[in-house]
C-alpha positions as CSV (number, residue, x, y, z in Angstrom):
1,M,83.9,-25.8,45.2
2,P,84.3,-24.8,48.9
3,R,82.4,-26.2,51.8
4,S,78.7,-25.1,51.7
5,V,77.0,-23.6,54.8
6,T,73.6,-24.3,56.2
7,V,72.3,-21.8,58.8
8,A,70.1,-23.2,61.5
9,L,68.1,-20.3,62.9
10,G,67.2,-22.0,66.2
11,L,70.8,-22.5,67.2
12,P,72.9,-20.0,69.2
13,P,75.9,-18.4,67.5
14,A,78.9,-20.7,67.8
15,P,81.3,-19.7,70.6
16,G,84.6,-18.9,68.8
17,P,85.8,-20.2,65.5
18,S,83.6,-23.3,65.1
19,S,80.8,-24.7,63.1
20,H,78.0,-26.4,65.0
21,A,78.3,-29.5,62.8
22,V,80.1,-30.7,59.7
23,Q,78.9,-33.4,57.3
24,A,81.4,-35.2,55.2
25,G,82.2,-38.7,54.0
26,G,78.9,-40.2,55.2
27,W,79.2,-38.8,58.7
28,V,78.2,-35.8,60.8
29,F,80.4,-34.5,63.5
30,T,79.0,-31.9,65.9
31,A,80.7,-29.5,68.2
32,G,80.4,-29.8,71.9
33,M,77.0,-28.3,72.6
34,L,76.3,-26.4,75.8
35,G,72.9,-25.7,77.2
36,L,72.7,-22.4,75.4
37,D,69.5,-20.7,74.2
38,R,69.3,-19.2,70.7
39,T,70.8,-15.9,72.1
40,G,73.9,-17.7,73.2
41,E,73.1,-17.5,76.9
42,I,72.5,-20.0,79.6
43,A,69.0,-19.0,80.7
44,A,68.8,-18.1,84.4
45,P,66.5,-20.9,85.4
46,S,69.0,-23.4,83.9
47,R,72.1,-22.1,85.6
48,G,72.1,-24.6,88.4
49,D,70.1,-27.3,86.7
50,A,72.1,-30.0,84.9
51,G,69.0,-31.7,83.7
52,A,67.7,-28.6,82.0
53,Q,71.1,-27.9,80.5
54,T,71.4,-31.5,79.2
55,R,67.9,-31.2,77.6
56,R,68.9,-27.9,75.9
57,A,72.2,-29.3,74.8
58,I,70.5,-32.3,73.2
59,D,67.9,-30.0,71.6
60,N,70.9,-28.1,70.0
61,L,72.4,-31.3,68.8
62,A,69.0,-32.2,67.3
63,L,68.7,-28.8,65.6
64,A,72.2,-29.1,64.0
65,L,71.5,-32.6,62.8
66,D,68.0,-31.7,61.5
67,A,69.5,-28.9,59.4
68,L,71.3,-31.7,57.5
69,G,68.2,-34.0,57.4
70,I,69.7,-36.4,60.0
71,P,67.5,-37.6,63.0
72,L,68.8,-38.3,66.5
73,A,68.3,-42.0,65.8
74,H,71.4,-41.9,63.5
75,V,73.7,-40.9,66.4
76,A,76.4,-43.6,66.9
77,K,78.5,-41.9,69.6
78,I,78.0,-39.3,72.3
79,K,80.7,-37.8,74.4
80,G,79.6,-35.9,77.5
81,Y,81.5,-33.5,79.8
82,L,80.3,-32.7,83.3
83,T,81.8,-30.1,85.5
84,D,80.8,-32.1,88.6
85,F,79.7,-35.8,88.7
86,R,77.2,-34.9,91.4
87,H,75.1,-33.8,88.4
88,A,75.2,-37.3,86.9
89,P,71.7,-38.4,88.0
90,A,70.0,-35.3,86.5
91,Y,72.2,-35.7,83.4
92,N,71.3,-39.3,82.9
93,A,67.6,-38.8,83.5
94,A,67.4,-36.0,80.9
95,Y,69.5,-38.1,78.5
96,R,67.1,-41.1,78.9
97,G,64.2,-38.8,78.1
98,A,65.8,-37.6,74.8
99,F,67.3,-40.8,73.3
100,A,65.5,-44.0,72.6
101,P,67.2,-47.5,72.9
102,P,69.5,-48.7,71.6
103,W,71.4,-45.9,73.2
104,P,74.3,-44.4,71.4
105,A,77.8,-45.5,72.5
106,R,78.9,-43.0,75.1
107,A,81.7,-41.8,77.3
108,T,81.2,-39.2,80.0
109,V,84.1,-37.5,81.7
110,G,84.6,-34.7,84.2
111,A,86.1,-31.6,82.7
112,G,86.0,-27.8,82.9
113,L,83.9,-26.0,80.3
114,G,85.3,-22.5,80.5
115,R,81.9,-20.9,80.5
116,D,80.2,-19.3,83.5
117,H,77.3,-21.5,84.7
118,A,77.9,-24.2,82.2
119,L,77.5,-27.7,83.7
120,V,77.2,-30.0,80.7
121,A,78.4,-30.3,77.2
122,L,77.6,-33.0,74.6
123,E,79.1,-33.8,71.2
124,A,77.8,-36.4,68.7
125,T,78.9,-38.4,65.7
126,A,76.1,-39.6,63.4
127,A,75.8,-41.8,60.4
128,V,74.2,-40.2,57.3
129,A,73.0,-43.4,55.7
130,G,70.9,-44.7,58.6
131,P,70.8,-45.8,62.3
132,P,73.9,-47.6,63.5
133,R,73.8,-51.3,64.7
134,A,74.0,-52.0,68.4
135,V,77.0,-54.1,69.4
136,R,76.5,-55.9,72.7
137,P,79.2,-58.3,74.0
138,A,77.9,-61.6,75.4
139,A,78.3,-62.3,79.1
140,R,78.7,-58.6,80.1
141,A,76.4,-57.0,82.6
142,E,74.1,-54.3,81.3
143,P,75.6,-50.9,82.2
144,P,73.7,-48.9,84.9
145,V,73.6,-45.8,82.7
146,P,71.9,-45.3,79.3
147,L,74.6,-46.5,76.8
148,T,75.3,-49.3,74.4
149,Q,78.8,-50.8,74.6
150,G,79.3,-50.3,70.9
151,M,77.6,-48.9,67.9
152,Q,78.6,-49.7,64.3
153,A,77.8,-48.1,61.0
154,A,79.4,-48.2,57.6
155,G,82.1,-50.5,59.0
156,V,83.1,-48.1,61.8
157,L,82.8,-49.2,65.4
158,F,82.4,-46.6,68.2
159,A,83.1,-48.2,71.6
160,S,81.7,-46.7,74.7
161,G,84.1,-45.6,77.5
162,Q,85.4,-48.9,78.9
163,L,85.9,-49.1,82.7
164,A,87.7,-51.6,85.0
165,R,84.6,-53.7,85.7
166,D,84.4,-57.5,85.4
167,A,81.6,-59.3,83.6
168,S,79.3,-58.9,86.6
169,G,80.0,-55.1,86.8
170,A,82.3,-55.2,89.9
171,L,85.3,-52.9,90.1
172,I,88.6,-54.5,89.5
173,G,92.1,-53.4,90.6
174,R,91.2,-50.7,93.1
175,G,94.3,-48.5,93.4
176,D,96.2,-50.3,90.6
177,L,96.3,-48.4,87.3
178,R,97.9,-51.3,85.4
179,A,95.3,-53.8,86.5
180,Q,92.5,-51.3,85.7
181,A,93.9,-50.5,82.3
182,E,94.2,-54.2,81.5
183,Q,90.5,-54.8,82.6
184,A,89.3,-51.8,80.5
185,L,91.2,-53.1,77.5
186,D,90.0,-56.6,78.0
187,N,86.4,-55.1,78.0
188,L,87.2,-53.2,74.8
189,G,88.3,-56.6,73.3
190,T,84.9,-58.0,74.0
191,V,83.3,-55.1,72.1
192,L,85.7,-55.5,69.2
193,D,85.0,-59.2,69.0
194,A,81.3,-58.8,69.1
195,A,81.7,-56.4,66.1
196,G,83.9,-58.9,64.2
197,L,87.0,-56.8,64.7
198,D,90.1,-57.0,66.9
199,F,92.8,-54.7,68.3
200,T,94.6,-54.4,64.9
201,D,91.5,-52.5,63.7
202,V,91.6,-49.8,66.3
203,V,92.4,-46.4,64.7
204,K,91.9,-44.1,67.7
205,I,92.1,-44.6,71.4
206,N,91.3,-42.0,74.1
207,A,91.9,-42.4,77.8
208,T,90.8,-40.3,80.7
209,V,92.7,-40.5,84.0
210,P,92.0,-38.6,87.3
211,D,95.8,-37.9,87.7
212,W,99.1,-38.8,86.1
213,T,100.4,-41.1,88.9
214,G,101.7,-44.3,87.3
215,L,100.8,-43.2,83.8
216,S,103.8,-45.2,82.4
217,R,102.0,-48.3,83.5
218,Y,99.1,-47.5,81.1
219,H,101.6,-47.0,78.2
220,E,103.3,-50.2,79.0
221,T,99.9,-52.0,79.1
222,L,99.1,-50.7,75.6
223,G,102.1,-52.6,74.3
224,K,100.4,-55.9,75.3
225,Y,97.4,-55.2,73.2
226,F,98.7,-53.1,70.2
227,A,101.6,-53.8,67.9
228,D,103.3,-51.0,66.0
229,P,102.2,-48.9,64.3
230,L,100.0,-47.8,67.3
231,P,96.6,-46.1,66.8
232,A,96.3,-42.4,67.1
233,R,96.1,-41.7,70.8
234,A,95.1,-38.9,73.2
235,I,94.9,-38.8,77.0
236,M,93.5,-36.1,79.3
237,Q,93.1,-35.6,83.0
238,G,89.5,-35.7,84.1
239,A,87.2,-37.6,86.4
240,P,86.0,-41.0,85.1
241,G,82.9,-40.6,87.2
242,V,83.0,-43.8,89.2
243,E,84.5,-43.9,92.7
244,G,87.7,-45.8,92.7
245,M,88.0,-45.8,88.9
246,L,91.5,-44.8,87.6
247,I,91.0,-44.9,83.9
248,E,88.3,-44.8,81.2
249,I,89.2,-46.0,77.7
250,E,87.2,-45.3,74.5
251,A,88.0,-46.3,70.9
252,V,87.1,-46.1,67.3
253,A,87.8,-49.2,65.1
254,V,87.5,-49.8,61.4
255,G,88.2,-53.0,59.4
256,G,90.3,-52.9,56.3
257,P,93.7,-51.6,55.1
258,R,95.0,-48.4,56.6
259,R,97.9,-46.0,56.3
260,V,99.6,-44.7,59.4
261,V,101.9,-41.6,59.3
262,S,104.1,-39.9,61.8
263,P,106.2,-37.4,60.0
264,D,109.8,-36.9,61.0
265,L,109.2,-33.1,61.2
266,A,106.3,-33.7,63.7
267,P,107.4,-36.2,66.4
268,G,104.5,-37.1,68.6
269,W,101.8,-36.6,65.9
270,R,100.2,-39.5,64.2
271,G,97.6,-39.9,61.5
272,V,95.6,-43.1,60.8
273,E,93.6,-43.3,57.6
274,V,91.1,-45.9,56.6
275,G,89.3,-45.0,53.4
276,T,88.8,-41.3,53.5
277,L,88.5,-41.1,57.3
278,V,91.6,-39.9,59.1
279,H,92.1,-39.8,62.9
280,L,94.8,-37.4,64.2
281,A,96.3,-36.9,67.6
282,G,99.5,-35.4,68.9
283,E,101.2,-33.1,71.3
284,A,102.7,-29.6,71.0
285,D,106.3,-31.0,70.9
286,A,109.3,-29.2,69.4
287,P,111.2,-31.2,66.7
288,S,113.9,-31.8,69.3
289,G,111.4,-33.6,71.6
290,R,111.5,-30.7,74.1
291,L,108.4,-28.6,74.7
292,G,108.5,-25.4,72.7
293,A,107.5,-22.0,74.2
294,P,106.3,-23.5,77.6
295,H,104.4,-20.3,78.5
296,D,103.0,-19.3,75.1
297,V,99.7,-20.9,74.1
298,G,99.9,-19.2,70.7
299,V,103.2,-20.9,69.8
300,Q,102.0,-24.3,71.2
301,T,98.8,-24.0,69.2
302,R,100.8,-23.2,66.0
303,R,103.0,-26.2,66.5
304,A,100.1,-28.5,67.2
305,L,98.2,-27.4,64.1
306,E,101.4,-27.6,62.0
307,G,101.9,-31.1,63.2
308,L,98.3,-32.0,62.1
309,R,98.9,-30.3,58.8
310,L,102.1,-32.4,58.1
311,C,100.2,-35.6,58.9
312,L,97.4,-34.7,56.5
313,E,99.8,-33.7,53.7
314,A,101.6,-37.0,54.1
315,L,98.2,-38.7,53.4
316,G,97.4,-36.4,50.4
317,G,95.1,-34.1,52.3
318,R,95.0,-30.6,53.6
319,L,94.2,-28.9,56.9
320,D,90.7,-27.8,55.6
321,D,89.9,-31.5,55.3
322,I,89.5,-31.5,59.1
323,V,85.9,-31.7,60.1
324,K,86.2,-32.0,63.9
325,T,88.7,-30.9,66.5
326,N,88.8,-31.6,70.3
327,V,90.8,-29.1,72.2
328,T,92.0,-29.4,75.8
329,L,93.4,-26.2,77.4
330,T,94.8,-26.1,80.9
331,D,93.3,-22.7,81.8
332,P,90.1,-21.1,80.4
333,R,91.9,-17.7,80.3
334,L,94.0,-19.1,77.4
335,V,91.0,-19.3,75.1
336,P,91.3,-15.8,73.4
337,A,95.0,-16.3,72.5
338,F,94.2,-19.9,71.4
339,D,91.3,-18.7,69.2
340,E,93.5,-16.0,67.6
341,E,96.1,-18.5,66.4
342,Y,93.5,-21.2,65.5
343,R,91.7,-18.8,63.2
344,T,94.8,-18.3,61.1
345,F,95.0,-22.0,60.1
346,F,91.5,-22.7,58.8
347,T,89.3,-21.2,56.1
348,P,85.7,-20.5,57.3
349,P,83.4,-22.3,57.8
350,Y,85.5,-23.8,60.6
351,P,85.5,-27.5,61.7
352,A,83.1,-28.4,64.5
353,R,85.0,-28.0,67.8
354,T,84.8,-29.1,71.4
355,T,86.9,-27.1,73.9
356,V,87.3,-28.3,77.5
357,V,89.6,-27.4,80.4
358,G,91.7,-30.1,81.9
359,G,95.2,-31.3,82.9
360,L,97.7,-32.4,80.3
361,A,100.4,-35.0,80.6
362,R,103.5,-32.8,80.3
363,E,104.6,-30.1,82.6
364,R,103.9,-26.6,81.1
365,M,102.0,-28.1,78.2
366,L,99.1,-25.7,77.7
367,V,97.1,-27.2,74.8
368,E,96.4,-30.5,73.0
369,I,94.5,-30.8,69.8
370,E,93.1,-34.0,68.3
371,A,91.2,-34.1,65.1
372,V,89.1,-36.0,62.6
373,A,89.5,-35.4,58.9
374,V,87.8,-36.6,55.8
375,L,90.0,-36.5,52.7
376,G,88.2,-34.2,50.2
377,A,86.1,-32.4,52.8
378,A,87.7,-29.1,52.0
379,Q,85.7,-29.2,48.8
380,D,82.5,-31.1,49.6
381,A,81.7,-30.8,53.3
382,I,78.5,-29.1,54.5
383,A,78.8,-27.0,57.7
384,V,76.0,-26.0,60.0
385,T,76.2,-22.6,61.7
386,G,73.9,-20.5,63.8
387,P,72.8,-17.0,62.9
388,A,75.4,-14.3,63.1
389,N,78.1,-17.0,63.4
390,P,81.5,-15.4,64.2
391,A,83.8,-15.1,61.2
C-alpha cells in the first residue's frame, strides 16, 4: 500500500513539492520549517523579528510532530539556518523557551532561505519510540548555546555541530583550516566515545565552511580519521557563526554492520545503509567526472536524483523510499526550474525537504542534493501535509 497522508490543519501549505514531515522506520524527519503562519505568509510583525520567526518555526515543527503523536521531547537533532548571525541572540532565546533540557543535538549555519523576509528555518529528526538519551563527553566545557553534544536513540547517534574549540572552549587554529578540522574531528571523537562508538560507526558527515580556501586540507584530514569506505559526505559554504571559525562538522553514527555503495554509473554518489536506514550524498557529476550542463539546473537536478536512485537500487530500494532531502541551490531564482524537475522523480506525497541557498564546492555547480531513505518507506511511510498542499 502507498504512503498514507495526515493533514495538519494548523500548518501552512508546504512550499513546493515537499511534505512537512515523514515518519518511517521508527523516525520522523521534518522539512525545514520557516516562521510561516497557516496562510503560508510571514506575518508583518515577524518580518524583522528572528525571535518571533523562531517561535513560529518551532510551533510548526510541533504541529507536524503532533499530527503523528510525537512530542517535542522526542526530538534528537535540530538543524537551524540563519540568514544573518546577528539574529543569533534572539534565535537562541526563543529556542530556550521552546525546548526543555536536555537540549537536542544541534547545528546552526548561515545560509540563504530564498524567501522574502525569512530569517530562520529549522528542521528536526525525532525518535518515535521515546525521548533520546543525552550524550555528554567528559572534560568538555558546556557549550554557551542550548544544545547537547550528542543525542542517541535506537542505536543512532546525532552529534551536534563540532567546532574547533579545546576542552575549555577556547578557539584553536585561528586561520588554519587543517588545525581546525582536526580539532573539530577530535571533538567528534569524544562524542562518539561517550556513546560507545568510534569513527568506523559514522555513516554521514556534514561540514560547513565560510569559503573554499584550503578545502583540500579538510579532505586530507578526513583520511586520518576515516578508512575506506568513507561515510556519505556533504559540504556547503555558509557561516559557522563564530568569529574566526573556519569549519563546523556534524555527524550521524550507528553501530553494527553496514553496506556502502558507490555505483560505477554514478561517480561521486555514495549510499550507506545500516539496518533499513540509508544516508545518501553526492554531486551532480557526469559519468566522465566532468560537470554536466554547467548552466542548466534541470539537467544537474536530474543527474543528482538519478545518482541517488542508482545508490538505492544497489541497496534493494527505490527512490520513493527517500523520506528527507536537503537541497542547496546557488541562486534562489533556480527554485522553479529545480522544482519542475524534482517533481518528475517522486510520487506524492513527497519527502520532507529543506532548501537553502549557498555556495557549492565546484565551479558552475548549481545544486547539491543529499537524502535520507528508509528501505520500505515507499509502502509504509506516513507523510504530514498542510491544507491545500501543492500536488
